[in-house]
N, C-alpha and C positions, 0 to 999 in steps of 0.2 A: 641557278642564281649567280649571274655574275658579281663578284666583289668589285668596287669600285677603288679607284688607285687613291693614294695619299692625297695627292694634290686635287682629286675631285672632291674627297672628304673634307679637306680643308676649306675649299670654295663654298661647301655648302655648310660648314660649321660656322663661317664669318657672318652668314646671314641669319643666325639663330640667337634668341634672346637669352641672357645670362641664366634665366630661370631654366629654360629648356636645356643648357649646357650643363647645369648641375644634375638635373635630371638623367640625362644621358651618361654622366660619368657615374652616380650611383648605380644606374641599370648595368653598366659594363662592370663596376667592381664586383657584382654579383656571380658572374660567371667564372672568373677564374681568380685563384689566390694570387697568381703574378700580378694582375691588373690591380688588385686591392692593394699588393705590397708597394707599386709603383705609385698609386694614387696617395699612399700613407707618406712615402718619401717626398714626392713633390709638395704636399701640404705642410708636413710636419717636419722634415730632417733637410730639406734643400738649403736652408738658410745656413745651417751650420754644418757642412759637407765634412770638415775636419773631425768634429766630436764623431759623427756618423761613422767615419772611416776608422777611427779608434776603437769604436763600439764592436765592429766587425773583426777586429785584430783580436780583441779580448776575447770573442766569440770562437775565434779560430783555435787560439790557444788553450782555451776551455775544451773545446771539443776534441783537440789532439790529446789532452791529460784524460778524457773520458773513454779513449779506444780501449777495447778489450784485447789485451795482448796474448790470448789464450791460442790463437791460432792465425796464420798468415792469412788467410782466407778471409776473416773478418777485419784484420788491419786493413787490407787492401779495399775493402768494401768501406770501411769507414773513411779512409784517406779519399777514394773517389767521390763521397758524398760530400766531404768538407771541400773538396775542388769544385764541385756542382754549385755549392752555395756561394761559395767566393766569386764563380763566373756570374752567377745570377744577380749578384749585388753589384758586381761592375756594371754589368748591362743597365741595371736601374740608375746608377749613378751617372754613368755615360761620359767617364772621364778616363784618358789613358793614364793619367797621373795616378788615380785612385786604382786602377787596375794595376798598375806597376808596383804600388804600395801594398796592395793585397797579396799579390803574388810573391812579393818579396818575402813577406810575413808567414806565407803558407810554407815556401822554401826553407826559411829558418826552421820552422816548427817541424817540418819534416825532416830535415837534416839533424835536428836535436832529439827526434825519435831513436830508439834504440839502433845502434850501428847497423847491424846485420840486416835491417830494412833495406838500404839502399845497395845491398849486394843482390837484392832480389832483381831479375831482370826487369819485371813489369814496372816495380817500382822505381828503379832508375829511369827507365823510358818516360814514366809521368814526369819524374824530376827535371830531366832535360828537356822536355817539350816546355816547361813551365820555365825554365831559363831561357828558352828560345823565345816565349811570348814576352816575358819581361824585358829582355834586349830589343824586340821590336817595338814594343809601348815606348818604351824609354827613347829609342831613336825619333819619334814623331813630336817630342815634347820641345819647349823652349829650351836654349842652351844651357841657361841658369838651373833650371828644374834638372835638366838631363845630368848636370854635374852632381847635385845633390843625391838623385837617386841611383847614379852609376856609383857614388861613395857607399851606398847603402848595398848595392847589387855586388860590388866588389867584397864586402864583408861576408 
């Protein structure tokens, strides 16, 4: 089976009725959790993105507090899981501004975690990669937003 391109799908969807589109969305949401999360965001959260970002930041802080510090393996695994969640939410929001804010919060939380963690080579590499992603995301924004986020980034 050949998969249609986005433009072909868009043209086909434009000719459908609202009830058919709703049925397609519901059917699509049954297949993957990410599809359902995206639909939930678009339907309920897209109107107030700032509160959504704040809730994700609070989740990030809570996740860092819940990390079991018994063994470095579990710490690394938990940090990577938190980072996957942040990246998923960034894709759902689709905004470089939100991505930069969430990654700044991640880096602050990671830096606030016990100091020996960033002495670990793998964890310091994750931290450095996120700093690079933040700088790249900030560079694509409007100058006013760049100033605000650069200030947070420098802190």
